C-alpha positions, 0 to 999 in steps of 0.5 A: 734338390739344388737351387742356383742363382735366379731361383732356377731349379736344378734337378737330380738325375732321378728327378729328370727321369720322373719328368720323362714319365710326365713328358711321355704322358703329355706326348702320348696324349697330344698324339691321341688328340692329333688323331681325334681332331676332325670337323664336327668335334668340339674343343670340349670333347677333345678336352675330355679325351685328354683328361681321360687319357692323362688320368688313366695313365696315372697322371694328373692334368697340370692345367685343370684348376690352375688359377681357375682354368677349367680345362685339361688342355688349352684349345686355341683356334685360328686367331687364338694364340694361346690359353683358349678354354675348351668348350662348345666350339665346333671345329670345321675343316680349314681351321687351325687348332693349337693344343697345349697339354700338361701332366703331373707324375709324382709331383713332376710336370711335363708341358707341350703343344702342337698345332693341327690342321682340321681336316688334314693338310688338304683342307687347310690353306697353304699359308696356315700350313706354312705358319705351323711348319715354321713354328715347329721348325723354329722350336727344334732350332732352339733345341739344336742351339742349346749346349751345356755351358752355353747361355739361355738366349742362345735358344731364343736367338736360334728360334728368332733367326729361323723365323726371320730367315723364312718368313715375315711372321709376328713373333709373340713377345708377351708369352714365352717359354719357361723353366719347369719341374716341380711346378709348371711355370718356374724361372727362367723365362725363355723368350722366342727372340733375342741375342745369343750369349745372354742370360743364365748358363745352361747346366745339367739338371735344368729343364725348360719348356720352349714354345714359339708362338707365331702370327700370320700378321702382326704379333700384337694381341689382347685377352678376351673377357674370359680372362684367358683366351689370347687373340691377335689384334688383327684377326690373323691366324696363329700357331703354337708349338712346345716341348719340354727338354733338358740337356745331358753331356750327350746332348738335348733330350726332349722329355715330351717327345715320344722318341726323345727328339731323336729323329728331329734332332738327327735331321739337324745333325744333333745327337740327342742325350737320353738318360738310361733308366 
C-alpha cells in the first residue's frame, strides 16, 4: 500500500477489488431496505434487517460501535439531515427517509446512502420527491466530472453546479464526502461545493465517498442532544445520497452500486471502468 501527500491512501488493484466486495454488500443491503420501507415500520426494525443482511453476507457493519454509535445504519427522517439513530420512531406515509449504510469485508470499507419516500412516490409531496431527485442526480454529476489527472474539486464543483442550476436548495457545508478504504473516513474531504481545478490530483487507487446533502430550505443545522442526529434549523426536509467510487483508466467505477454505476453513467455519456476479477 502506498501513501501519497496529504495522507491519502492509494490502494492496489487487489485492494480496490476487496472494496468492491464490501460495496456490493452495502448496495444490496440498501436495496433490501428500500423495499422494506413502509408506513408502520420502525427505524429500529430497518436497522435489524440491515445488520442481519450485512452479517449474513460475511461482512461487519461499519457504523455499529463507531465512536459509540448504536446502529448499523443511520436513519434520518424528514428534517434530519444525517446520523439519525435507528430506534422506536415509526415511519408514516409522506415521510422522507435517508438511510446511510456501511460494511467491512476483510478490513475494507464500503459506504453509501439512499433517500426513500415512505409510501411510494404517490404518498410523498412533489417538492420532497424533487429534492431527493436533484440530490441523487448531483452525486452522479460529480462522478461524471471525475477524470484521472483532474482535481478533487472538479467533483465538488459539478455537484454544486447541478444543484444551483436546478433549484434553490441549501447545500449542507458542515458535512462532506471523504476518502475511504482501510478506514471508513480518511483524507481527503470531498465537499459538495467549490471551484474546479483545486485540491489533490485524482489518481488510480484513490477511493472516495461522494455524498451530497441538500435541504429544502436553508442549509444551517444543529445536532440534537443525542450528540448524533443533525437537523435543519428551519425544520425543512433534507435528502442525502452517497456512493463510494474509484477511477480506472477506463472511467469511474461506483463500488457500492450493484451495476457499478454503468446505467447512470451511460445516461450522462460516461463510460464506466470496472476492474476484472
